[in-house]
C-alpha positions in Angstrom: 42.6 -21.3 29.9 41.9 -20.1 33.4 42.4 -16.6 32.2 39.9 -17.1 29.4 37.3 -18.5 31.8 37.9 -15.6 34.1 37.5 -13.1 31.2 34.3 -14.8 30.0 32.8 -14.5 33.5 33.6 -10.9 33.7 32.3 -9.9 30.3 29.2 -12.1 30.8 28.0 -9.5 33.4 27.8 -6.8 30.7 24.4 -5.3 30.0 23.0 -5.2 26.5 22.2 -1.9 24.8 18.4 -1.3 24.4 16.7 1.7 22.8 14.9 4.4 24.7 11.2 4.4 23.9 10.4 7.3 21.5 8.3 10.2 22.6 5.5 10.7 20.1 2.5 13.2 20.1 -0.9 11.9 21.0 -3.8 12.3 18.6 -6.8 14.5 19.6 -9.7 13.1 21.6 -12.2 13.6 18.8 -12.6 14.8 15.2 -13.8 18.3 14.5 -16.6 16.9 12.3 -18.7 13.8 12.5 -20.3 12.3 9.4 -22.7 9.5 10.3 -23.1 6.6 12.8 -22.8 3.8 10.3 -19.4 2.1 10.7 -18.1 0.8 7.3 -17.2 -2.8 7.1 -13.8 -4.1 6.1 -15.0 -4.8 2.6 -16.7 -1.4 2.3 -17.2 -1.7 -1.4 -19.8 -4.4 -0.9 -22.1 -1.6 0.3 -22.3 -0.6 -3.4 -24.2 -3.8 -4.1 -22.4 -4.8 -7.2 -21.4 -8.5 -7.6 -19.2 -7.6 -10.6 -17.3 -5.0 -8.5 -16.9 -7.6 -5.7 -15.5 -10.0 -8.2 -13.0 -7.4 -9.5 -11.9 -6.6 -5.9 -11.4 -10.2 -5.0 -9.2 -10.8 -8.0 -7.3 -7.5 -7.5 -6.5 -8.3 -3.9 -5.4 -11.8 -4.8 -3.2 -11.3 -7.8 -2.8 -7.7 -8.9 0.9 -6.7 -9.7 1.0 -4.2 -6.9 0.1 -6.9 -4.4 2.6 -9.4 -5.8 5.3 -6.8 -5.7 4.6 -6.0 -2.0 4.4 -9.7 -1.2 7.9 -10.3 -2.8 9.3 -7.4 -0.7 7.8 -9.0 2.4 9.5 -12.3 1.6 12.8 -10.5 1.1 12.5 -8.9 4.5 11.6 -12.2 6.1 14.7 -13.9 4.6 16.9 -11.0 5.7 15.6 -11.3 9.2 16.2 -15.0 9.3 19.8 -14.5 8.0 20.5 -11.9 10.7 19.0 -14.1 13.5 21.3 -17.0 12.4 24.2 -15.0 14.0 22.9 -15.9 17.4 23.7 -19.6 16.8 27.2 -21.1 16.6 28.6 -22.1 13.3 29.9 -25.6 12.7 31.8 -26.6 9.5 32.9 -30.1 8.5 35.9 -30.8 6.3 37.4 -33.9 4.7 40.6 -34.4 2.8 42.6 -37.1 1.1 46.0 -36.6 -0.4 48.7 -38.7 -2.1 52.4 -37.6 -2.4 55.3 -38.9 -4.3 58.9 -38.4 -3.1 62.2 -39.4 -4.8 65.5 -39.0 -3.0 68.5 -38.9 -5.3 68.8 -42.3 -7.0 66.7 -44.2 -4.5 63.3 -45.6 -5.2 60.3 -43.3 -5.4 58.3 -43.2 -2.1 54.5 -42.8 -2.1 52.4 -41.8 0.9 48.8 -41.3 1.6 47.2 -38.9 4.2 43.5 -38.7 5.2 41.8 -36.2 7.4 38.5 -35.3 8.9 37.7 -32.2 10.9 35.1 -30.1 12.6 35.4 -26.3 13.2 33.1 -24.4 15.5 32.8 -20.7 16.0 30.5 -18.6 18.2 30.4 -14.9 19.1 29.2 -14.1 22.6 26.6 -11.4 22.2 27.8 -9.5 25.3 26.4 -6.1 24.4 23.3 -7.3 22.5 24.5 -6.2 19.1 23.3 -9.3 17.2 20.0 -9.3 19.2 19.5 -5.7 18.4 20.0 -6.3 14.7 17.7 -9.3 14.8 15.0 -7.2 16.5 15.5 -4.4 14.0 15.0 -6.8 11.1 11.9 -8.3 12.8 10.4 -4.8 13.0 11.4 -4.3 9.3 9.4 -7.4 8.5 6.4 -6.1 10.4 6.7 -2.8 8.5 6.9 -4.6 5.2 3.8 -6.5 6.1 2.0 -3.3 6.8 3.4 -1.9 3.5 1.6 -4.9 1.8 -1.6 -3.9 3.6 -1.1 -0.2 2.5 -0.8 -1.5 -1.1 -4.1 -3.4 -0.7 -5.8 -0.3 0.8 -4.5 1.9 -2.1 -5.4 -0.7 -4.7 -9.0 -1.0 -3.4 -9.5 2.7 -3.7 -8.0 2.8 -7.2 -10.1 -0.1 -8.5 -13.4 1.2 -7.0 -12.6 4.7 -8.1 -12.0 3.6 -11.7 -15.1 1.5 -11.7 -17.3 4.4 -10.4 -15.8 6.7 -13.1 -16.6 4.1 -15.7 -20.1 3.8 -14.6 -20.5 7.5 -14.5 -19.0 7.9 -18.0 -21.2 5.2 -19.5 -24.3 6.6 -17.8 -23.6 10.0 -19.2 -23.2 8.5 -22.6 -26.6 6.8 -22.3 -28.1 10.1 -21.2 -26.5 11.9 -24.1 -27.7 9.4 -26.6 -31.3 9.8 -25.2 -30.9 13.5 -25.4 -29.8 13.3 -29.0 -32.9 11.3 -29.8 -35.0 13.9 -28.1 -33.1 16.7 -30.0 -33.6 14.9 -33.3 -37.3 14.5 -32.7 -37.5 18.3 -31.9 -35.6 19.0 -35.1 -38.1 17.0 -37.1 -41.0 18.9 -35.5 -39.3 22.2 -36.2 -38.6 21.3 -39.8 -42.3 20.4 -40.2 -43.4 23.6 -38.6 -41.0 25.5 -40.8 -42.5 23.9 -43.9 -45.9 25.1 -42.7 -44.5 28.6 -42.0 -45.0 28.0 -38.2 -41.3 28.2 -37.3 -38.4 30.3 -38.6 -35.3 29.0 -40.3 -33.3 30.4 -37.3 -35.2 27.9 -35.1 -34.2 25.0 -37.3 -30.6 26.1 -37.5 -30.3 26.6 -33.7 -31.7 23.1 -33.1 -29.2 21.6 -35.6 -26.4 23.5 -33.9 -27.5 22.0 -30.5 -27.3 18.5 -32.0 -23.8 19.2 -33.3 -22.8 20.6 -29.9 -24.0 17.5 -28.1 -21.9 15.3 -30.5 -18.8 17.2 -29.4 -19.5 16.0 -25.9 -20.1 12.4 -26.8 -16.7 11.6 -28.5 -14.5 12.6 -25.6 -16.7 10.6 -23.2 -16.3 7.5 -25.4 -12.5 7.9 -25.4 -12.6 8.3 -21.6 -14.6 5.1 -21.2 -11.9 3.2 -23.1 -9.2 4.7 -21.0 -11.1 3.7 -17.8 -11.6 0.2 -19.1 -7.8 -0.1 -19.8 -7.1 1.4 -16.4 -9.1 -1.3 -14.6 -7.4 -4.0 -16.7 -4.0 -2.6 -15.8 -4.8 -2.5 -12.1 -5.7 -6.2 -12.2 -2.6 -7.0 -14.3 -4.6 -7.9 -17.4 -4.3 -7.0 -21.1 -6.7 -4.5 -22.5 -10.2 -6.1 -23.0 -9.5 -9.1 -20.8 -11.9 -8.1 -18.0 -15.6 -8.2 -18.5 -16.9 -4.8 -17.6 -20.2 -4.8 -19.5 -22.2 -4.4 -16.4 -20.6 -1.2 -15.3 -23.3 1.0 -16.9 -25.2 2.7 -14.0 -24.0 4.4 -10.8 -25.1 2.6 -7.6 -26.9 4.4 -4.9 -24.7 6.4 -2.4 -23.5 4.4 0.5 -24.7 5.1 4.1 -22.7 8.0 5.6 -19.9 6.3 7.5 -18.9 7.2 11.0 -15.4 8.2 11.9 -14.9 6.7 15.3 -12.1 8.1 17.4 -8.7 9.5 16.1 -6.9 7.0 18.3 -8.5 4.2 16.1 -6.4 5.4 13.2 -3.2 4.2 14.9 -4.5 0.6 14.7 -6.5 0.8 11.5 -4.1 2.7 9.1 -1.4 0.4 7.9 0.8 3.3 6.8 0.8 4.6 10.3 1.6 1.1 11.6 4.5 0.8 9.1 5.9 4.2 10.1 5.7 3.2 13.8 7.5 -0.1 13.2 10.3 1.7 11.3 10.7 4.2 14.1 11.1 1.3 16.6 13.5 -0.4 14.1 15.7 2.7 14.1 16.0 2.6 17.9 17.4 -1.0 17.7 19.8 0.1 14.9 21.1 2.7 17.3 21.5 0.1 20.0 23.4 -2.2 17.6 25.7 0.7 16.5 26.5 1.5 20.1 27.2 -2.2 20.9 29.5 -2.4 17.9 31.9 0.1 19.7 32.4 -2.4 22.6 34.8 -5.4 22.8 33.7 -8.6 21.1 34.5 -12.1 22.4 34.6 -15.0 20.0 35.0 -18.7 20.9 36.5 -21.1 18.3 37.1 -24.8 18.5 38.6 -27.4 16.2 38.6 -31.2 16.3 40.7 -33.0 13.7 41.4 -36.7 12.8 44.2 -37.6 10.5 46.2 -40.7 9.5 48.0 -42.4 6.6 45.5 -45.2 6.4 41.7 -44.5 6.0 40.9 -47.4 8.3 42.9 -46.0 11.1 42.0 -42.3 10.6 40.4 -42.0 14.1 43.5 -43.2 15.9 45.1 -39.8 15.7 43.2 -36.7 16.6 43.9 -33.1 17.6 41.5 -30.7 19.4 41.8 -27.1 20.4 39.6 -24.5 22.0 40.4 -20.8 21.9 38.8 -17.5 22.9 39.7 -14.2 21.3 38.8 -10.7 22.5 38.9 -7.8 20.0 38.2 -4.2 20.9 38.3 -1.2 18.6 41.0 1.3 19.5 41.6 3.4 16.5 39.1 3.3 13.6 39.2 6.9 12.5 35.9 7.6 14.2 34.0 5.2 11.9 31.9 3.5 14.7 31.1 6.8 16.4 30.0 8.2 13.1 27.7 5.2 12.6 26.1 5.8 15.9 25.5 9.5 15.0 24.1 8.4 11.6 21.7 6.0 13.2 20.5 8.6 15.7 19.9 11.0 12.8 17.9 8.2 11.0 15.8 7.8 14.2 15.0 11.5 14.3 14.1 11.4 10.7 11.7 8.5 11.2 10.2 10.1 14.2 9.4 13.2 12.1 8.0 10.8 9.4 5.8 9.1 11.9 4.4 12.3 13.2 3.7 13.6 9.7 2.0 10.3 8.8 -0.3 10.5 11.8 -1.2 14.1 11.1 -1.7 13.5 7.4 -4.1 10.6 8.3 -6.0 12.8 10.7 -6.1 15.6 8.0 -7.3 13.1 5.4 -10.2 12.0 7.6 -11.2 15.6 8.5 -11.1 16.7 4.9 -13.0 13.6 3.7 -15.8 14.1 6.2 -16.1 17.8 5.2 -16.1 16.9 1.5 -18.7 14.2 1.9 -21.1 16.4 3.9 -20.7 19.3 1.4 -21.1 17.0 -1.6 -24.4 15.6 -0.2 -25.7 19.2 0.0 -24.5 19.9 -3.5 -26.3 16.9 -4.9 -29.5 17.9 -3.1 -29.2 21.4 -4.5 -28.6 20.1 -8.0 -31.7 17.9 -7.7 -33.7 20.9 -6.8 -32.2 23.0 -9.6 -32.9 20.2 -12.1 -36.6 19.9 -11.0 -37.0 23.6 -11.3 -35.4 23.7 -14.8 -37.7 20.9 -15.9 -40.7 22.9 -14.8 -39.4 26.0 -16.5 -38.8 24.1 -19.8 -42.4 22.6 -19.7 -43.8 26.1 -19.2 -41.6 27.6 -22.0 -42.7 24.9 -24.4 -46.4 25.7 -23.8 -45.8 29.4 -24.3 -43.8 28.7 -27.5 -46.6 26.5 -28.9 -49.0 29.3 -28.1 -46.8 31.8 -30.0 -46.0 34.0 -27.1 -42.3 33.0 -26.7 -39.3 32.7 -29.1 -37.7 29.3 -29.6 -34.3 30.4 -28.5 -35.6 30.7 -25.0 -37.0 27.1 -25.2 -33.7 25.9 -26.6 -31.7 27.6 -23.9 -33.8 26.0 -21.2 -33.5 22.6 -23.0 -29.7 22.7 -23.2 -29.5 23.9 -19.6 -31.6 20.9 -18.5 -29.6 18.5 -20.5 -26.4 19.9 -19.0 -27.9 19.6 -15.5 -28.7 15.9 -16.1 -25.1 15.2 -17.0 -23.8 17.3 -14.1 -26.0 15.5 -11.7 -24.5 12.2 -12.8 -21.0 13.5 -12.4 -21.7 14.9 -8.9 -23.3 11.7 -7.8 -20.1 9.9 -8.9 -18.1 12.4 -7.0 -20.1 11.7 -3.9 -19.5 8.0 -4.2 -15.8 8.6 -4.8 -15.6 10.9 -1.7 -17.4 8.2 0.4 -14.9 5.6 -0.7 -12.1 8.0 0.0 -13.4 8.4 3.6 -13.5 4.6 4.0 -9.9 4.4 2.9 -8.9 7.3 5.1 -10.3 5.4 8.0 -8.0 2.5 7.1 -10.7 0.1 6.0 -10.2 -2.5 3.3 -7.2 -4.8 4.2 -7.9 -6.9 7.2 -10.0 -9.5 5.4 -7.3 -10.3 2.8 -4.2 -9.7 5.1 -5.3 -10.1 8.8 -3.1 -9.5 11.8 -1.1 -12.6 12.9 -1.3 -13.5 16.6 2.4 -12.8 17.0 1.8 -9.1 16.0 -0.6 -8.4 18.9 2.0 -7.2 21.4 3.6 -5.0 18.8 0.3 -3.5 17.8 -0.6 -2.7 21.4 2.5 -0.6 21.6 1.3 1.8 18.9 
C-alpha cells in the first residue's frame, strides 16, 4: 500500500496536455465597398412591412422541419457531452445476492444451506494527463458548434422563406399586370376591328393585334404554374401540406428596404453563426489532439470493494470484506495505433483550420459581392424606370401619328409590346433588388439572435473568436 501511495504522489505531479492556440488570419480593416448607413435589425424582414410575412417567419423559426432537425442534433450533442463528462466522476455499483444450495453425501441426509450477500464496488480513473478533461472540453465545444449550426439553419431558413415570398409577390404582380395588359389588348383589338369594318384599318393590323394577344397568353400560363410552385415551396419550408398556409395577401411587391450598412469585417466573426461553428470545431480538434496524446501515457485506476455476506439474512452485516487496489497500465506495444491516432487528429485540426479560413473568406466575399450587386441593381432599376417612361411617351406619340394616318400600326404595336415587356421586367428587377437586399442582410449574419440568443455561458468562448 505504501508503494501505491508513493506512486500516486509521483504521478499526481504530471501535467495535463492542452492544445496550442491556433494561428488564424485576421480579416481586413474595412470592406472595399460601402452600401448605406442604415444597420439592419435582427428581424430584418420586418422592414418589408408585411404582417403576413412576419407571421410566416415566426412560424418557420418556431417549428419548421429544418429547425427541428437542428434542435435534435443539438440535443444529441448535449447528451454526448454529458456522457463524456461523467468519466470525471467515480463509478459506484451496488450488488445483492441470495442463494440456496442442496448437498447430499452418500446415504446421509440432504443438507440445505442459504447464503446472502450485499456489496459495493467503486472505480475511479485518475485523469493524470487530462485525457478525460480534454474529451469533455472537445464535446463541450461540439455542443457550441451544434448550437451555431442551429442558428445557421435559422439564418438560411429566413432567407429561403423571404426569398420565396418575394418571388410569389413578383409572380402574382406580373400576372395582374398581364391580365390588365390583355384587357388593354382586347380593347385595342375591338377598336381595330371596328376601324377595319369602316375601311380605316387593314386586315394585317387586326391579325397583328390578335397575334399579340396570343403571345401574351403564352406568358401567363408559365407564370401561373410558377405561382403554384412557389406556394408549395413556402408550405414545404414551414413543414405544411400544400395549400395549408394562407398566402392570399402575397400579391404586390413591397417597397425596397433602406440600403443596409456593412459595419466592419471583424463583426462577421461574431455575427455569422457558420464562422462561429467553424471556430468551435477548430478548437474542438485541438482538444482531440490533446486527448490522443494523453492516451499514450500511463493510466492509473483505483478500485475498491466492500462486501457483506452470511448464511442468515438477519446477520448479514456480521461478516464483511473490504479491499482497495490501484492499477497502473501503460502502453508498450500497440502496433503504432496510438501514435497513428495522434497523427490523425493533427491532420483533422489542419483540415478544420483550412475550413475555418475558407468560411471566413467566403463570408467576406459574400458581403462584398452582395454590396456590389445591391448598388448595381439600384442603378438598373432606375435605368429601367427611365426607359419605361420614355417608352410610354414614345407610344403616346405613335398612337397620335397613327390616328392621323401618318404611321403604320406595326410601329404602334411594336412600341406597345415593348412597353408591356418593360412593365413586367421592371417588376422582376424590383423583386431582384429586394432579394439582393435580403441576401446582404443574411451575409451580414442577421436573423437568428432573436430566436436563438447567446447564452451567458458562451460569452467567454465568443470573445476568443
